[in-house]
C-alpha positions in Angstrom: 8.2 -5.5 -58.4 10.8 -3.3 -59.9 13.9 -4.6 -62.0 16.7 -4.0 -59.1 14.8 -5.7 -56.5 13.7 -8.4 -58.9 17.3 -9.3 -59.9 18.5 -9.0 -56.3 16.0 -11.4 -55.0 16.7 -13.6 -57.9 20.3 -13.9 -57.2 19.4 -15.3 -53.7 16.9 -17.7 -54.8 18.9 -19.1 -57.5 21.8 -19.9 -55.2 22.9 -23.5 -55.8 23.8 -26.4 -53.3 25.2 -29.7 -53.5 27.4 -28.9 -56.7 30.8 -29.0 -55.1 32.9 -31.8 -54.0 33.1 -33.0 -50.3 36.7 -32.7 -50.0 36.4 -29.2 -51.3 33.7 -28.3 -48.7 35.8 -29.8 -45.9 38.7 -27.7 -46.8 36.7 -24.3 -47.1 35.0 -25.0 -43.8 38.3 -25.7 -41.8 39.7 -22.4 -43.5 36.7 -20.4 -42.6 36.9 -21.9 -39.2 40.7 -20.9 -38.7 39.9 -17.5 -40.0 37.0 -17.2 -37.4 39.2 -18.4 -34.6 41.5 -15.7 -35.6 39.3 -13.0 -35.7 37.6 -14.1 -32.3 41.1 -14.1 -30.4 42.1 -10.5 -32.1 38.7 -9.0 -31.2 39.3 -6.1 -28.9 38.3 -2.6 -28.2 36.4 -0.6 -30.6 35.6 -3.4 -33.1 31.9 -3.5 -33.9 31.4 0.1 -33.2 30.4 1.3 -36.8 27.7 -1.5 -37.4 25.3 1.3 -36.2 21.8 0.8 -37.8 21.8 4.0 -39.8 25.3 3.3 -41.6 24.3 -0.3 -42.4 20.9 0.7 -43.7 22.8 3.2 -46.0 25.2 0.7 -47.4 22.1 -2.0 -48.0 20.0 0.8 -49.7 22.9 1.9 -51.9 23.8 -1.7 -52.9 20.3 -2.4 -53.6 20.3 0.7 -55.9 23.4 -0.3 -57.4 22.1 -4.0 -58.1 24.9 -5.6 -56.1 24.8 -9.2 -54.5 24.2 -9.5 -50.8 27.5 -10.5 -50.2 28.8 -7.3 -51.5 26.6 -5.4 -49.1 27.9 -7.4 -46.2 31.4 -7.2 -47.3 31.3 -3.4 -47.8 30.0 -3.0 -44.1 33.0 -5.0 -42.7 35.5 -2.9 -44.9 33.9 0.1 -43.5 33.6 -1.0 -39.9 37.4 -1.8 -39.8 38.5 1.2 -41.7 36.7 3.3 -39.2 38.1 1.3 -36.3 41.6 2.1 -37.7 41.0 5.6 -38.0 39.7 5.8 -34.5 42.8 3.7 -33.1 45.2 6.2 -34.9 43.5 9.1 -33.1 43.8 7.6 -29.7 47.3 6.4 -30.5 48.4 9.9 -31.4 46.9 11.5 -28.5 48.7 8.8 -26.1 52.0 9.9 -27.8 51.3 13.2 -27.4 50.6 13.2 -23.9 53.5 11.1 -23.0 55.6 13.4 -24.7 54.0 16.3 -23.6 54.0 17.9 -27.5 51.5 20.4 -28.4 48.2 18.7 -28.8 46.6 18.8 -32.2 43.3 20.4 -33.1 41.1 17.5 -32.3 37.8 19.2 -32.9 39.3 19.9 -36.7 40.2 16.4 -37.1 37.0 15.1 -36.2 35.3 17.3 -38.6 37.6 16.2 -41.1 36.6 12.6 -40.7 33.0 13.6 -40.5 33.3 15.4 -43.6 34.9 12.6 -45.5 32.5 9.9 -44.1 30.2 9.5 -47.0 33.1 9.5 -49.3 34.8 6.6 -47.5 31.4 4.8 -47.2 30.8 4.9 -50.9 34.4 4.0 -51.7 34.0 0.7 -49.2 31.1 -0.2 -51.4 33.0 0.2 -54.6 36.1 -1.8 -53.4 33.5 -4.5 -52.2 31.9 -4.5 -55.6 35.6 -4.8 -57.4 36.4 -8.0 -55.2 32.9 -9.6 -56.3 34.8 -9.7 -59.7 32.2 -12.2 -61.3 29.3 -9.6 -60.8 28.8 -5.9 -61.2 31.8 -3.5 -60.7 30.4 0.1 -59.9 32.2 2.7 -62.2 33.7 6.1 -61.0 31.1 7.9 -63.0 28.3 6.3 -61.2 29.8 6.9 -57.7 30.6 10.6 -58.6 26.8 11.2 -59.9 25.7 9.5 -56.9 27.7 11.6 -54.4 26.8 14.9 -56.5 23.2 14.0 -56.0 23.7 14.2 -52.1 25.4 17.5 -52.5 29.1 16.4 -52.4 31.3 17.5 -55.4 34.4 15.4 -55.8 36.8 14.8 -58.6 38.0 11.2 -59.9 41.1 11.9 -58.4 39.7 12.4 -54.9 37.8 9.4 -55.3 40.9 7.1 -56.4 42.8 8.8 -53.4 39.9 7.5 -51.0 39.9 4.1 -52.3 43.8 4.3 -51.8 43.5 5.8 -48.2 41.1 2.7 -47.4 43.4 0.2 -48.8 46.5 1.6 -47.2 44.7 1.9 -43.7 43.8 -1.8 -43.8 47.2 -3.1 -45.5 45.2 -4.2 -48.7 43.5 -6.8 -46.8 40.0 -6.1 -47.7 38.9 -9.6 -49.0 37.2 -10.3 -45.6 34.9 -13.3 -44.8 31.4 -12.0 -44.0 28.7 -14.2 -41.9 27.0 -14.9 -45.2 29.9 -17.0 -46.4 29.6 -19.0 -42.8 25.9 -19.6 -43.2 26.2 -20.6 -46.8 29.3 -23.0 -46.1 27.1 -24.4 -43.0 24.1 -25.0 -45.0 25.9 -26.8 -47.7 27.4 -29.4 -45.0 23.8 -29.5 -43.7 22.6 -30.7 -46.9 25.5 -33.5 -47.3 24.6 -34.6 -43.6 21.1 -35.3 -44.2 19.4 -32.5 -42.8 15.6 -32.7 -43.0 14.9 -29.0 -44.0 16.5 -28.4 -47.5 19.3 -26.0 -47.7 17.5 -23.9 -50.3 14.6 -23.6 -48.4 16.5 -22.1 -45.5 18.6 -19.8 -47.5 16.4 -17.2 -48.4 15.2 -16.9 -44.7 18.9 -16.8 -43.6 19.5 -14.0 -45.8 16.6 -11.9 -44.4 17.5 -12.6 -40.9 21.2 -11.8 -41.5 20.0 -8.3 -42.7 17.8 -8.0 -39.7 20.9 -8.7 -37.3 23.3 -6.2 -39.3 20.3 -3.7 -39.1 19.5 -4.3 -35.3 23.3 -5.4 -34.3 23.2 -4.0 -30.9 19.8 -4.6 -29.6 20.5 -8.0 -30.6 23.8 -8.7 -28.9 22.8 -6.2 -26.0 19.8 -9.0 -25.2 22.3 -12.0 -25.8 24.8 -10.2 -23.3 22.1 -9.8 -20.7 20.8 -13.3 -21.2 24.4 -14.8 -20.8 25.1 -13.1 -17.5 21.7 -13.2 -16.3 21.9 -9.4 -15.6 20.0 -6.6 -16.9 22.8 -3.9 -16.5 26.2 -5.4 -17.7 29.3 -3.8 -16.4 32.1 -2.2 -18.6 34.5 -5.0 -18.4 31.6 -7.7 -19.2 30.8 -5.4 -22.2 34.4 -5.4 -23.3 34.9 -9.3 -22.9 31.6 -9.7 -25.0 33.4 -8.2 -28.2 34.8 -11.6 -29.1 31.1 -13.0 -29.4 30.2 -10.1 -31.7 33.0 -10.9 -33.8 32.2 -14.6 -33.8 31.0 -15.3 -37.3 30.7 -18.9 -37.0 28.4 -18.5 -34.1 26.6 -16.1 -35.9 26.1 -18.3 -39.0 24.8 -21.3 -36.7 22.3 -18.7 -34.7 20.8 -17.5 -38.1 20.2 -21.1 -39.5 18.7 -22.1 -36.2 16.4 -19.4 -36.1 15.5 -19.9 -39.9 14.6 -23.5 -39.1 12.5 -22.5 -36.3 10.6 -20.1 -38.8 10.6 -22.7 -41.7 10.0 -26.0 -39.8 9.8 -26.0 -36.1 9.4 -29.5 -35.8 12.9 -30.1 -37.1 14.5 -27.4 -35.2 16.4 -29.8 -32.7 17.6 -31.9 -35.3 19.0 -28.8 -37.2 20.7 -27.5 -34.0 22.1 -31.0 -33.4 23.6 -31.1 -36.9 25.1 -27.4 -36.3 26.6 -28.6 -33.1 28.3 -31.5 -34.2 29.8 -29.6 -37.3 31.0 -26.5 -35.4 31.5 -27.7 -31.9 29.5 -24.8 -30.6 27.6 -25.8 -27.4 23.7 -26.3 -28.1 23.0 -23.8 -25.3 24.9 -21.0 -27.2 23.0 -22.0 -30.2 19.8 -21.7 -28.6 20.4 -18.5 -27.1 21.5 -16.8 -30.2 18.8 -18.2 -32.1 16.3 -17.0 -29.4 17.9 -13.4 -29.5 17.5 -13.4 -33.2 14.0 -14.5 -33.3 13.0 -12.0 -30.6 13.9 -9.3 -32.6 12.8 -10.5 -35.8 9.2 -11.6 -35.5 8.0 -8.6 -33.6 8.7 -9.4 -30.0 10.7 -6.4 -28.5 13.5 -6.8 -26.1 12.1 -5.6 -22.2 12.5 -2.3 -21.6 13.0 -1.3 -25.4 10.3 -0.2 -28.2 12.4 0.2 -31.2 10.7 1.8 -34.2 11.7 -0.4 -37.5 13.3 1.8 -40.3 12.0 1.2 -43.7 14.4 -1.2 -44.5 13.7 -3.1 -41.2 10.0 -3.4 -41.8 10.8 -4.7 -45.3 12.9 -7.3 -43.8 10.2 -8.0 -41.3 7.7 -8.5 -44.0 10.0 -11.0 -45.8 10.4 -13.1 -42.5 6.7 -13.4 -42.0 5.6 -13.9 -45.8 8.4 -16.7 -45.9 6.6 -18.6 -43.2 3.2 -18.4 -44.7 
């Protein structure tokens, strides 16, 4: 096993539970719940559109190459997703204004090409910004970023790199310290430990991270199957799909689904107890937890959604091996 992968796995396995006072945990859980409620209420439109498999895989592999913590890779995906949504919304807003005022339209093809040509630069900037938020770990230098971009055939200056970071920051009003599903998973595992869960949090943690990787990589298939199951219809309407955006942005729901699926893999006999604990902690219905954990398990242990025959990418295959090996 090479050095970067070893250090990445060590950062996951060395995660410590039970070291924080209960009062702090209660306050933190309440804060995360409030953030999640706001995110669910504000979820609309194009949100989640840029958690596409190839984009997520690029971020994950780049984060692994640069030996970054898992939390950094998730945060980079969320920063990039929100930034790209903002860009799409701005384009639509400009088009609406021009139609209303009957002004001469912009060259949308040229604008699209400009966004496309800068996409890799923006993606790398999001990873770099996420690494800077994780101040206790490793910050990626401008020299490292420029060398990486050059290896892909993109020639940029330090000034362009700084401008790219500033564009991302300004677009998001400098609010890039975003909660990720991993924060919800780890907080819920901490609470489960204090509540006397039969499955140790440390035992669940590594499997949770592996499954969370898979959900990010297979975001659309997982949530498509969940949507079809919830409406009991194989062909959701456009309106149903739009209303389902709030479910995709519910990180508390995703957190409990990930933990429930991990518990089923690790200790199936304890699954009911874990799910009941999760329901008691979050107030999320047992049926909702079961449906999401089923969707996650269906896509993570080899079974395909009916009508789909997805071919796993290299990173997906490695993650799948991680799930199966952790259960042996």
